[in-house]
N, C-alpha and C positions, 0 to 999 in steps of 0.2 A: 903504503902510501903510493899513489900513482904518480907517474911523471907526466910532464907536458906532452911528450911524444905519444904516450899511451892515450891520453885524453884527446889529442889531435886526431889520431887514427880512429878512435871510437866515434868521434863527432862526425868525421867525414863519412864513416860507414853507416852509422845508425841515426845520427842527429842528436845523440845524447853523450854525456860524459861517462867515464867508467864507474866512478864511485858517486856520481851526482854531486861532487864537491869540487870547488876551485881553491887552490892554495894561494894565500896572500903572499906577495913577493917581498913584503917588509918583515912580517912577523911569523910567517910560515903556518898560520892557523888555517884550518879548512872551513870554508864557507859554503853552505848548501846553495846549489844553483842548478835548477832543472826546469823543464817545461817552458812556459812563457817568460819566466824570470831569466832563464838562460838566453832565450831568443832576444829579449830586450837588451841584455848586456852585450851580446854579440853585435847587435845593431848599433849600440852606443860606441863600442870600441872599433867598429868597422869590420873586423874579422875575428875568427876564433884564435888565430895566432897572436894578434894584438892583445886580445883579452887575457890569454894565458901568460903572456910576457909582462904585461903592465898592470895587472889587477892588484889593487890595494884595498884592504877591508875598511870598513867604516871607522873602526876605532883608531886605525893608523892615520886615516885622513884627518880625523878630529884632533889627534895628538900633534900632527904636523902644523896645524893652524895656531897662530899665536892666541893666547887667551886674552879675553877682554879684561881690562882693569875694572874692578868693581867700582860702581859709582859711589862717590862720597855722599853721605847723608848730611844734609844741611840741618843743623840744629835750629829749631824754631824758637825764637825768643817769645816768651809769653808776655803779652801786654800787661803791664801793671795797671790795674784798675784803681783809679782814684775816686773813691765814692765819697761824695760829700753828703753829709746828713743835713737835709733841709727840713725845717719845721714848717709844715703847711698849716694854715689856719683852716680848720674845719668848721663850717658854719653850724650853728645850733639849729636843730630842726625840732619843731613842736611835735611831740609824739601824738599819733592819732589814738584817741581814746574812743573805742566803740561804745555807742549808747545801747544799753540793754533795756529797752522799754517796750511797752505795748503801744500800738498805734493809737489807741483811744486815749492814752495818757500823754501823747506828744502832738499837740494841735499844730505846731509849726510844720511838722512833716506832712500831716494831712492837708494843710493849706497849700503847701508847695506842690504836692502831688496832684491835687484836684484842680488847681488853677489851669493846668494844661489840658483838662478835659477828660481825665481818667477817673473812673469811678473807683472809690476806695473799697467798696464791697459789692461787686457786680453780682455775686451769688444771692445776696439779700435782695437786691433790686429786681432780679428776675424771679425769685421765688415768691415775692409779694406783689405780684401783678404790676410790675414796673412802678412801684411806689417807694419813696425814700423815707416815709414816716416810720419811726421806730428804729432806724439804723443807728448804730453806736457812734457813727462819724457825722451825723446829721448837722450838729451845731458848727462844726469846723469845715464842712464840705462846700466847695465852690464849683462843683461839677455842673455842666449844662443840663444833665438829665434831671437834676433836682429841681431846677427852675422850670423845666418843661412840664413837670407833673403838677 
């Protein structure tokens, strides 16, 4: 173990410590200190003499500080949910019943569709020289093409 006098003499001669370690003045543990780390500590303490006389390691510094009291955890009170069961009146809905019919058997569908000017069987109309005679929807059709022919 090196003494402060040996380290002081070595630092003045070479700019480095003998064992590259500094002794803590509180607990006597050796802390590595060389290069830019040593230069920073010397700058912080003012001189190498002050560093060697008053250096205290990190663990001694933290032990000397009073410990913070742990924060008390606040118990959160859970809100009691008061659920009221309400009876809602659900209106009755008429179910939609799809009609599974052929268009030739449903004259009301053909009338509603052709009143707006849509031909119920355009392929028949075009294939038969733009004539509606013989179309399966002819009796219930109100299309303007039928009247034009």
